[in-house]
C-alpha positions in Angstrom: -60.0 -18.2 35.1 -61.2 -21.0 32.8 -63.0 -19.7 29.7 -65.3 -22.4 28.3 -66.4 -21.7 24.7 -69.5 -23.1 23.1 -72.0 -22.0 20.5 -75.6 -22.7 21.6 -77.8 -24.1 24.3 -81.4 -25.1 24.5 -84.1 -26.5 26.7 -83.3 -30.0 25.5 -79.5 -29.5 25.5 -77.1 -32.0 24.1 -74.4 -33.8 26.1 -72.0 -31.0 25.3 -74.0 -28.5 27.4 -74.5 -30.9 30.2 -70.8 -31.7 30.2 -70.1 -28.0 30.6 -72.6 -27.9 33.6 -70.8 -30.8 35.3 -67.4 -29.2 34.7 -68.7 -25.9 36.1 -69.7 -27.7 39.3 -66.3 -29.3 39.6 -64.4 -26.1 39.0 -66.7 -24.1 41.3 -66.3 -26.5 44.2 -62.6 -26.6 43.6 -62.5 -22.8 43.9 -61.5 -22.3 40.3 -63.3 -19.4 38.7 -64.9 -20.0 35.3 -66.9 -18.4 32.5 -69.1 -20.0 29.9 -69.1 -18.2 26.5 -71.9 -18.7 24.0 -71.8 -17.3 20.5 -75.2 -18.2 18.9 -78.0 -15.7 18.5 -80.8 -16.5 20.9 -84.2 -15.1 19.8 -86.8 -17.6 20.9 -85.7 -17.9 24.5 -83.6 -15.9 26.9 -80.1 -17.3 27.4 -80.2 -16.9 31.2 -83.2 -19.1 31.5 -81.6 -21.9 29.5 -78.2 -21.7 31.3 -79.9 -21.6 34.7 -81.9 -24.6 33.7 -78.7 -26.7 33.6 -77.2 -25.1 36.7 -74.8 -22.4 35.3 -75.3 -19.1 37.2 -75.8 -15.8 35.4 -72.5 -14.3 36.6 -70.6 -17.0 34.8 -72.3 -16.6 31.5 -70.9 -14.4 28.6 -73.1 -14.0 25.6 -71.3 -12.7 22.5 -74.1 -10.4 21.3 -74.5 -8.9 24.8 -70.8 -8.6 25.5 -70.5 -5.2 23.8 -73.3 -3.7 25.8 -73.4 -2.9 29.5 -76.4 -5.2 30.1 -75.7 -8.1 32.4 -76.9 -11.6 31.4 -80.2 -11.9 33.3 -83.6 -13.6 32.9 -86.6 -11.6 31.7 -88.2 -9.5 34.4 -90.4 -7.0 32.5 -93.9 -7.3 34.0 -97.0 -7.1 31.9 -97.9 -3.8 33.6 -94.4 -2.4 33.0 -94.6 -3.4 29.4 -98.0 -1.7 28.9 -96.9 1.5 30.7 -93.4 1.9 29.2 -92.9 -0.2 26.1 -96.2 -0.2 24.2 -96.5 2.5 21.5 -99.0 5.4 21.9 -102.3 5.5 20.0 -102.6 7.8 17.0 -103.8 10.7 19.2 -100.9 10.3 21.5 -102.9 8.8 24.3 -102.1 5.6 26.1 -105.3 4.3 27.7 -107.6 1.3 27.6 -109.4 2.7 24.6 -106.2 2.7 22.5 -106.2 -1.0 22.0 -108.1 -4.3 22.8 -106.3 -7.1 24.6 -106.7 -10.7 23.6 -105.1 -13.8 25.1 -103.5 -16.4 22.8 -101.3 -19.4 23.5 -98.0 -18.1 24.9 -98.7 -14.5 24.2 -100.8 -11.4 24.8 -102.1 -9.5 21.8 -102.8 -5.8 21.6 -105.1 -4.8 18.7 -105.2 -1.0 18.1 -108.3 1.0 17.4 -107.0 2.1 14.0 -107.3 -1.5 12.8 -103.8 -1.3 11.4 -101.4 -1.8 14.2 -101.0 -4.8 16.4 -98.4 -5.9 19.0 -97.9 -9.6 20.1 -96.2 -9.7 23.5 -94.7 -13.2 24.3 -94.5 -14.5 27.8 -91.2 -15.7 29.2 -91.2 -19.5 29.1 -94.8 -19.9 30.2 -94.7 -17.2 32.9 -97.9 -15.1 32.2 -96.6 -12.3 34.4 -93.4 -11.6 32.5 -92.8 -10.4 28.8 -89.6 -11.4 27.0 -90.4 -10.4 23.4 -92.8 -8.3 21.4 -93.6 -8.3 17.7 -94.9 -5.1 16.2 -97.1 -5.2 13.1 -98.5 -2.6 10.7 -101.1 -3.8 8.2 -100.3 -7.5 9.1 -96.6 -6.9 8.3 -94.0 -7.4 10.9 -92.0 -4.2 11.1 -89.8 -4.9 14.2 -89.4 -7.1 17.2 -88.1 -6.1 20.6 -86.4 -8.4 23.2 -86.2 -7.8 26.9 -84.4 -9.0 30.1 -84.6 -6.3 32.8 -84.9 -3.8 29.9 -84.9 -3.7 26.2 -81.7 -5.4 25.1 -82.1 -5.4 21.3 -84.5 -4.7 18.4 -84.8 -6.4 15.0 -86.0 -4.5 12.0 -87.7 -6.0 9.0 -88.4 -4.8 5.4 -90.1 -6.3 2.5 -87.9 -8.2 0.0 -89.1 -10.5 -2.7 -92.6 -10.4 -1.2 -91.4 -11.4 2.3 -90.6 -9.4 5.4 -86.8 -9.9 5.8 -84.6 -9.1 8.8 -82.0 -6.4 7.8 -80.9 -4.8 11.1 -80.4 -5.6 14.7 -79.8 -2.7 17.2 -78.3 -3.6 20.6 -78.7 -1.2 23.5 -77.1 -0.2 26.7 -79.0 0.0 30.0 -79.7 3.8 29.5 -81.3 3.1 26.1 -78.4 4.3 24.0 -77.3 2.2 21.0 -74.2 0.1 21.8 -73.8 -1.3 18.3 -75.7 -2.5 15.2 -75.7 -5.6 13.1 -76.5 -5.1 9.4 -77.3 -8.0 7.2 -78.3 -8.6 3.6 -78.9 -12.3 3.6 -75.3 -13.2 2.8 -73.1 -10.9 5.0 -73.1 -9.6 8.5 -71.5 -6.2 9.3 -71.2 -5.0 12.8 -71.0 -1.2 13.2 -69.5 -0.2 16.5 -69.0 3.4 17.7 -65.3 3.4 16.7 -64.9 0.5 14.2 -66.7 -1.7 11.7 -66.4 -5.5 11.8 -67.1 -7.3 8.6 -68.1 -10.8 9.8 -69.3 -12.7 12.9 -65.8 -14.2 13.2 -64.4 -10.7 13.5 -66.9 -10.0 16.3 -65.8 -13.2 18.1 -62.2 -12.2 17.6 -62.9 -8.7 19.0 -64.5 -10.3 22.1 -61.6 -12.7 22.6 -59.0 -10.0 22.4 -60.7 -7.9 25.0 -61.1 -10.7 27.6 -59.0 -9.9 30.7 -56.6 -12.8 30.4 -54.1 -13.3 33.2 -51.3 -15.8 33.9 -52.8 -19.2 34.7 -55.9 -18.7 32.6 -57.0 -21.5 30.2 -59.4 -21.6 27.3 -61.5 -24.8 26.8 -63.2 -25.2 23.4 -66.2 -27.5 23.6 -67.0 -26.7 20.0 -64.7 -25.4 17.3 -67.1 -25.0 14.4 -67.2 -21.2 13.7 -65.2 -20.7 17.0 -61.9 -22.4 16.4 -60.3 -20.0 14.0 -61.1 -16.7 15.7 -60.3 -18.0 19.2 -56.9 -19.5 18.1 -56.0 -16.3 16.2 -57.0 -13.8 18.8 -56.2 -15.4 22.2 -52.4 -15.1 22.0 -50.5 -17.6 24.1 -53.3 -18.5 26.5 -53.3 -22.4 26.6 -56.1 -23.9 24.6 -57.8 -27.2 25.4 -60.1 -29.1 22.9 -62.6 -31.4 24.5 -63.8 -34.3 22.4 -67.4 -35.1 23.0 -68.2 -37.8 20.4 -66.6 -40.4 18.1 -63.6 -38.6 16.6 -63.2 -40.5 13.4 -65.0 -42.5 10.8 -63.9 -46.1 11.2 -65.3 -47.6 7.9 -63.6 -44.8 5.8 -60.3 -45.2 7.6 -57.5 -47.3 5.9 -54.0 -48.3 6.9 -52.7 -45.1 5.2 -55.4 -42.5 5.8 -57.8 -41.6 8.6 -61.0 -39.7 8.2 -61.6 -37.5 11.2 -65.0 -36.5 12.3 -65.7 -33.2 10.5 -66.3 -31.5 13.9 -62.8 -32.3 15.0 -60.8 -32.1 11.7 -59.9 -28.4 12.3 -58.6 -28.7 15.8 -56.7 -31.9 14.9 -55.1 -30.0 12.0 -54.0 -27.3 14.5 -52.0 -29.5 16.8 -49.4 -26.9 17.5 -52.1 -24.5 18.7 -53.6 -26.7 21.4 -51.9 -27.4 24.7 -54.1 -30.6 25.1 -56.9 -32.6 23.8 -59.3 -34.2 26.3 -61.3 -37.3 25.7 -64.0 -38.5 28.0 -62.6 -42.1 28.5 -59.2 -43.6 28.6 -60.1 -46.0 25.8 -60.8 -43.1 23.4 -57.7 -41.2 24.6 -55.4 -44.2 24.0 -56.9 -44.8 20.6 -56.4 -41.2 19.6 -52.8 -41.3 20.8 -52.2 -44.4 18.6 -53.8 -42.7 15.6 -51.8 -39.5 16.0 -48.6 -41.5 16.1 -49.6 -43.7 13.2 -51.1 -41.1 10.8 -49.4 -37.9 11.9 -46.2 -39.1 13.4 -46.7 -36.9 16.4 -47.7 -37.3 20.1 -49.6 -34.3 21.4 -50.9 -34.2 25.0 -54.1 -36.3 25.0 -55.7 -36.6 28.4 -58.7 -38.6 29.6 -61.0 -36.7 32.0 -64.7 -37.7 32.4 -67.0 -35.0 31.2 -69.5 -35.9 33.9 -69.3 -36.6 37.6 -71.5 -37.8 40.5 -72.0 -35.9 43.7 -72.9 -39.1 45.4 -74.2 -42.5 44.8 -78.0 -42.7 44.9 -79.5 -45.6 46.9 -83.3 -46.0 47.0 -85.2 -45.6 50.3 -88.0 -47.8 49.1 -88.1 -50.9 46.8 -87.4 -50.3 43.2 -90.2 -50.8 40.6 -90.1 -54.4 39.4 -89.5 -55.1 35.7 -89.2 -51.3 35.2 -86.8 -50.0 32.6 -85.9 -46.4 31.8 -83.8 -44.6 29.3 -82.8 -40.9 29.0 -81.6 -39.0 25.9 -82.6 -36.5 23.3 -85.4 -37.9 21.1 -83.2 -38.0 18.1 -82.6 -40.5 15.3 -79.1 -41.4 16.4 -80.4 -42.6 19.8 -82.5 -45.3 18.1 -85.3 -45.1 20.6 -87.6 -46.8 18.1 -85.6 -50.0 18.7 -86.1 -49.8 22.4 -89.9 -49.4 21.9 -90.1 -52.4 19.7 -87.9 -54.5 21.9 -89.8 -53.6 25.1 -93.1 -54.4 23.4 -91.7 -57.8 22.3 -90.3 -58.6 25.7 -93.6 -57.8 27.3 -95.1 -60.8 25.6 -93.3 -62.9 28.2 -93.1 -60.3 31.1 -96.6 -58.9 31.2 -95.9 -56.2 33.8 -92.8 -54.9 32.0 -92.6 -51.1 31.6 -90.3 -48.7 29.8 -90.2 -44.9 30.6 -88.4 -42.7 28.1 -87.1 -39.4 29.4 -86.1 -36.5 27.2 -87.4 -34.3 24.4 -86.6 -33.9 20.7 -87.8 -33.8 17.2 -89.0 -37.4 17.1 -91.5 -37.1 19.9 -94.6 -37.5 17.7 -93.1 -40.2 15.6 -92.2 -42.2 18.7 -95.6 -41.6 20.2 -97.2 -43.0 17.1 -94.9 -46.1 17.2 -95.9 -46.8 20.8 -99.5 -46.8 19.7 -98.8 -49.0 16.7 -97.1 -51.5 19.1 -100.2 -51.5 21.3 -98.0 -50.4 24.2 -99.5 -47.1 25.4 -100.2 -48.7 28.8 -96.6 -49.8 29.4 -94.3 -47.5 27.4 -94.4 -43.8 28.3 -92.7 -40.6 27.0 -91.9 -38.8 30.2 -90.5 -35.5 28.8 -87.5 -33.5 30.0 -87.0 -33.9 33.8 -84.4 -33.5 36.5 -83.2 -37.2 36.7 -81.2 -36.8 39.9 -83.6 -38.8 42.1 -85.4 -40.7 39.3 -83.0 -43.4 38.2 -83.1 -45.1 41.6 -86.8 -45.9 41.2 -86.1 -48.3 38.4 -84.8 -51.8 38.1 -82.8 -51.4 34.9 -81.5 -49.0 32.2 -81.4 -49.6 28.5 -79.9 -47.7 25.6 -79.8 -48.4 21.8 -77.3 -45.8 20.6 -74.6 -47.1 18.3 -72.0 -44.7 19.7 -71.6 -42.7 22.8 -68.5 -40.5 23.4 -69.2 -40.8 27.2 -72.9 -41.2 28.0 -73.9 -38.9 30.9 -77.1 -40.8 31.4 -75.2 -44.1 31.5 -73.0 -42.6 34.3 -76.0 -41.4 36.2 -77.7 -44.8 35.9 -74.8 -46.8 37.3 -74.6 -44.1 40.0 -78.1 -45.2 41.0 -77.1 -48.9 40.9 -79.0 -49.8 37.8 -78.3 -53.0 35.8 -77.5 -51.9 32.2 -78.3 -53.0 28.7 -76.6 -51.6 25.5 -74.7 -52.5 22.4 -71.0 -53.3 22.5 -70.0 -49.9 20.9 -67.4 -47.2 21.9 -67.1 -45.6 24.3 -69.7 -45.0 26.9 -71.3 -48.5 26.8 -68.0 -50.2 27.1 -67.1 -47.9 30.0 -70.2 -48.3 32.1 -71.4 -51.8 31.2 -69.3 -54.8 32.3 -70.8 -57.7 30.3 -72.3 -60.3 32.6 -71.3 -58.3 35.7 -73.7 -55.3 35.8 -75.6 -55.9 32.6 -75.2 -57.0 29.0 -73.2 -55.7 26.1 -74.9 -56.9 23.0 -73.0 -57.7 19.7 -73.2 -55.0 17.2 -72.6 -54.9 13.5 -73.2 -52.1 11.0 -74.5 -54.6 8.5 -77.2 -56.0 10.7 -80.9 -55.3 10.2 -82.9 -53.5 12.8 -85.0 -56.6 13.3 -81.9 -58.5 14.6 -81.1 -55.6 16.9 -84.6 -55.5 18.3 -84.4 -59.3 18.9 -81.1 -58.9 20.8 -82.5 -56.1 23.0 -85.6 -58.1 23.8 -83.6 -61.2 24.7 -81.4 -59.1 27.0 -84.4 -57.7 28.8 -85.7 -61.2 29.4 -82.3 -62.4 30.7 -82.1 -59.4 33.0 -85.5 -60.0 34.6 -85.6 -63.8 34.5 -82.0 -65.1 34.9 -79.7 -62.4 36.2 -78.6 -61.9 39.9 -79.9 -58.3 40.0 -78.4 -57.7 43.5 -75.0 -58.6 42.2 -75.5 -56.4 39.1 -76.5 -53.5 41.2 -73.4 -53.9 43.4 -71.2 -53.9 40.4 -72.8 -50.8 39.0 -72.1 -48.9 42.2 -68.5 -50.1 42.1 -68.1 -48.7 38.5 -69.8 -45.5 39.5 -67.3 -44.8 42.4 -64.6 -43.8 39.9 -66.8 -40.9 38.7 -67.5 -39.3 42.1 -67.0 -35.5 42.0 -63.8 -35.5 44.1 -62.1 -38.0 41.8 -63.0 -36.1 38.6 -62.0 -32.8 40.3 -58.5 -34.2 40.9 -58.1 -35.0 37.2 -59.3 -31.6 36.0 -57.1 -29.8 38.5 -54.0 -31.8 37.5 -54.7 -31.0 33.8 -55.5 -27.3 34.4 -52.5 -26.8 36.6 -50.3 -28.2 33.9 -51.9 -25.9 31.3 -52.1 -22.8 33.6 -48.4 -23.0 34.4 -47.6 -21.6 31.0 -47.2 -17.9 30.9 -49.7 -15.7 29.0 -48.5 -13.2 26.4 -50.9 -10.4 26.3 -52.4 -9.5 22.9 -51.3 -6.2 21.5 -54.2 -4.2 20.0 
């Protein structure tokens, strides 16, 4: 069994979550059982809906907060009728009928206003499904008193009390399927205390540790840590001799702050790098990053831990279009976040369009900068040629385009880059580690553009715009496409599966010493 540890997941997940989804596919197809463990508290959306969204089945998901109950991870299935018949409170006279409350529809929810004029219930639909309820807020005199959360039953309740003029969360109660209390979480704004039936845990880290100790480890099992913040210490402390693997998903050090004598690690990896003796292996996404890390460990630490290179993504097959690609059509796919520098792409595409009138750029993904980017598109007078396409399944989309462009200054791997070459797209990006240098062969399948931290954005925009013009007016696009397909072949699922299997066989050959409670 491979236990994959992470903290959170969302509808617009990061590359870490998609890397887990790719890994799950490889392991599943190789007949290696796996579990994906998440430790964040999910309140807005149901975890099963979000993991299903990236292809991880319910039976492989373990949620820390639900682990100590007998509820299975499952998507919401409480119908509106079931909610009204079983979960809505009675009216003051003990009757539950249409006269007890008035129903109003509001965006994303169904409101129940009671005849006493004091009580209200806001029932929220499950991710836009107006037939299913996943959460309900209960009010008394316009004050939120408690909130209930549902899957195929009521899984937990949050209770609120007034503190400093605000309604403040002070208790969560988690239930078993029969409605009995499994455990409680008490909080005072600074501390979390978990009260079980037979013990009290005085922090979330203790809760994580309790879960880890109770996992049914067997010989051959391996723990993979995709994130170590909050997770690293309790997992290392409570998992005994089960081999641990740390996956590196981003740039692992700060180059400008690194000297001949000292290296400044990325703060997300500083803890696992300080615990070399506790990890059986570190896994980088590219051989270039793995080799650099080996050199740095030897130079700055005088040690040589196992550092492997295994792609975090894979391709089921190469995608070849059945109809002609759109001409002069660029795409990009990422979170709409500042570190992706999508604003540079918008400005560059608008500039290049002055010489290629039918040029288009479609931007796929969601994120916090959506409105800001939409405004920039309008300012560039580019609404007709630059579009925000939202979050979509890109499997069959890339092959429709004639080029892919990215403006990130660093990519640990670049899943969208891999998917783009897997569809034969010519590529444009800055000459930065590690993804661009892995998937873009300068002059062969696209252009790697010079990059300097000291340059102004105007210079970067100019370089991107010039590369777009070169791609569509000078390049042999057929040759570029052939080279992209050649690069992509190394990331086909069967080849990546061999690398994971070799590493996991090496890790799993170590015997497991069972934890003693």
